C-alpha positions, 0 to 999 in steps of 0.5 A: 238921220242915223240910217242916212249916216250908216248908209253913207258910211257903208257906201264909203267903206265899200267904195274904199274896199273895192278901190283898195282890192282892185289896186292890190289885184292889179299889182299881183296880176302884173307881178304874176305876169312878170314872173311867168315871162321871166321864167320863160326867158330863163328856160328858153336857153336851157331848153335849147342846151338840152335839145343840143345835148339830146341831139348829140347822143347816139340814136339808141333810146335810154329807156329801152334795155338792150336785153330783157332782165328776168327776176328770179323769185 
């Protein structure tokens, strides 16, 4: 009889834990998806503004210097 009670208790505990964890994981995944989509919506206008700024700059590349710098040492 004690084995039967232990079996039913274990089964109930595992079932409750799995339902609880499934609910928590489902909620976390929904929040993660909402956060990602919110970030994408917020960054689209910023990317458009940056693209407009970059296109309005002169054609010279800022990363390449016009004259090579020499280091004396």
